[in-house]
C-alpha positions in Angstrom: 0.0 0.0 0.0 1.2 3.5 -0.7 0.2 6.4 1.5 0.9 10.1 1.3 3.2 11.7 3.8 1.6 14.9 5.0 3.3 17.9 6.5 5.9 18.2 3.8 6.7 21.4 1.9 4.5 21.8 -1.2 7.6 21.3 -3.5 8.0 17.7 -2.1 6.0 14.5 -2.7 6.3 12.1 0.1 5.1 8.5 -0.1 5.1 5.8 2.6 5.2 2.2 1.3 4.0 -0.6 3.5 2.9 -4.2 2.8 2.0 -5.2 -0.7 2.4 -2.4 -3.3 0.3 -2.9 -6.5 0.2 -1.2 -9.9 -3.1 0.3 -8.8 -1.4 2.0 -5.8 1.0 3.6 -8.3 -1.7 4.6 -10.7 -4.0 6.1 -8.0 -1.6 7.4 -5.4 1.9 8.1 -6.7 1.5 9.0 -10.4 -1.1 11.8 -10.0 0.9 13.4 -7.2 4.2 13.3 -9.2 2.5 14.5 -12.4 0.9 17.4 -10.5 4.2 18.3 -8.8 6.1 18.3 -12.1 3.5 20.5 -13.7 3.3 23.0 -10.8 7.0 23.2 -9.9 8.8 22.2 -13.1 11.0 19.8 -10.9 10.5 16.8 -8.7 11.6 16.4 -5.1 10.5 12.9 -4.0 10.7 11.2 -0.6 9.8 7.6 -0.3 9.8 5.7 3.0 10.1 1.9 2.4 8.8 -0.1 5.3 8.2 -3.1 3.1 10.6 -5.3 1.2 11.1 -4.3 -2.5 9.9 -7.8 -3.3 6.4 -6.7 -2.2 6.2 -4.4 -5.2 4.2 -5.8 -8.0 6.0 -6.2 -11.4 3.8 -3.4 -12.9 5.1 -0.9 -10.4 8.7 -1.3 -11.7 7.5 -0.6 -15.2 5.5 2.5 -13.9 8.7 3.7 -12.1 10.6 3.5 -15.4 7.9 5.3 -17.3 7.8 8.1 -14.7 11.6 8.4 -14.6 11.8 8.7 -18.4 8.8 10.9 -18.9 10.1 13.5 -16.4 13.8 12.8 -17.0 15.0 16.4 -16.8 12.8 17.3 -13.9 14.2 15.1 -11.2 15.9 17.4 -8.6 16.1 15.2 -5.5 15.1 11.7 -4.5 15.4 10.5 -0.9 14.9 6.8 -0.2 14.4 6.0 3.5 14.7 2.3 4.3 16.4 -0.3 6.5 17.2 -2.3 3.4 20.9 -1.5 3.2 21.3 -2.5 -0.4 18.5 -0.1 -1.4 19.9 2.7 0.7 23.3 2.1 -0.9 21.9 2.0 -4.4 20.1 5.3 -3.8 23.3 7.0 -2.7 25.6 5.4 -5.2 23.9 4.3 -8.4 20.7 6.3 -8.9 22.8 9.5 -9.0 24.2 8.2 -12.3 20.9 7.2 -13.8 18.9 10.4 -13.1 19.8 14.0 -13.2 19.6 15.7 -9.9 20.6 14.1 -6.6 19.5 11.0 -4.8 20.4 9.8 -1.3 19.6 6.9 0.8 18.8 7.1 4.5 18.1 4.6 7.2 14.6 4.6 8.8 16.1 6.2 12.0 17.3 9.1 9.9 13.8 10.0 8.5 14.0 13.6 10.0 17.4 14.1 8.3 15.9 12.8 5.0 13.0 15.3 5.3 15.4 18.1 6.0 17.6 17.2 3.0 14.7 16.8 0.5 13.1 20.1 1.7 16.2 22.2 1.2 
């Protein structure tokens, strides 16, 4: 399931992922919010808190991720991935920076406040 994270600045989309994440979650929750942000701000600052294993994401969500990344390729400013999955945290800090323009950074769950501060700057 994907849920919005409230109390973030208007130039940031925050999503909390828990349990099973379906393509419908992406289509109804994430995609409209990111589309709106890209239209309003001309850039994307995206915070995702993963409190589920990435294996709980349906295959269709990965395709949706790729479509969003390519559609708004030049608009990605910051991506913060907050998780206790060390491989995902490492990937965010070391590999995603080479795949998308802008900056990405991984944070552990106990550093959520630091992630929010970084993404909001």
